[in-house]
Each structure stands twice: as structure tokens, then as C-alpha cells.
N, C-alpha and C positions, 0 to 999 in steps of 0.2 A: 468432431470432437470440440468441446468447449474448454477453454482455459480461463480461470478466474484468477486475476493477478492483483496482488495487494502491494502497494508501494508506500513505505512509511519512512519518516526521518529516523536516522540512527538515534539511539538513546542519548548519545553524547552531544547531539545537536539540539540547540535551543529551538523551541517551536512557539514563536510569538502568536501565531494564529490560534494554536491550541490553548495558550494561556489566556487569550482574550475570550475564547469560548468558555473556558472554565470559570473565569471571573463573571461573565454574563450569566451563566447558569446559576452561580451563587447568588447574584443579585435578584434572580427570578424566583428564589426560594429553594433551590436545589443545593442546600448546604452540604450534602453528603459528597458532592463532586470534589475530589481532591486534585485531579489533574485531567487534562484532555490533550490528545495528540491528533493532529489532522493528517490524513493521508489520501491516497488515490486508489480507486478501484477501477480496473479495466477488464472487460470481458471480450475475449477473442475467440472466434470460431475458425477452426482449421481442419484440413484434411491431412491424413498421413497416419503412420503407425505411432503407437504410444512413445516409443524410443525417439523417433524422428521429431515428434511434436515437442517432447521435452527439450531436445537440443535446440530447436527453433525458438521456443519460448525463452530459454536461457539467453540466447543471442539477442532477441528482441529487447529483453530487459536490460542487458548490459549496454547495447548500442543506442537505445532510444528511450525506453520507458522509465528507467531509473537513473538518477545521477548517483552512481555507486560511491562517490566520494562522501556524500552526506545522506544517502538513502539506502535502505535495504529493501529487498523484495522477497515475496514468496508467492507460490501459485498452487492451484488445485486443478486437476484435470478431471473432467466429467465427459460423459458420452453426449 
């Protein structure tokens, strides 16, 4: 089974890297860009039942992949 994990900063946390990207895109002629937020994408392949995999992914995210003080995460499970 494959888990696609997306980790992003919480909306209340400033994203200086995203702001720099948004400004740069504006300077390159992409005036329609209002804001940009930078995050992480992680793909993990695992064995187990769907319920077990969900539990394990939750733990991986809480323990290592996301800093839950400033980041939030979501994931998608595929075959």
C-alpha cells in the first residue's frame, strides 16, 4: 500500500519561503499569484491492513514527519 503524505504550515504560521516565491513569481510576470505556501510531500510504501496502515501513518506523522506545533498533515492511501 502507498501513502501520500502532505505536510504544510498551519494557516496561522508565517511562511517566509512561500512569500519569497510569491514575490518572485510576481516579478516574473505572474501577477495573478496572490500567495504561495511551501510544504513537504512524502510517499511511503507499507504492508498491512488499511486500518493498521492508517494507525502507523498517524504515528509516523506525529512522531517524525510533521512538527504538529506549527504544521498540519493529511494523507491519502492507495494500493
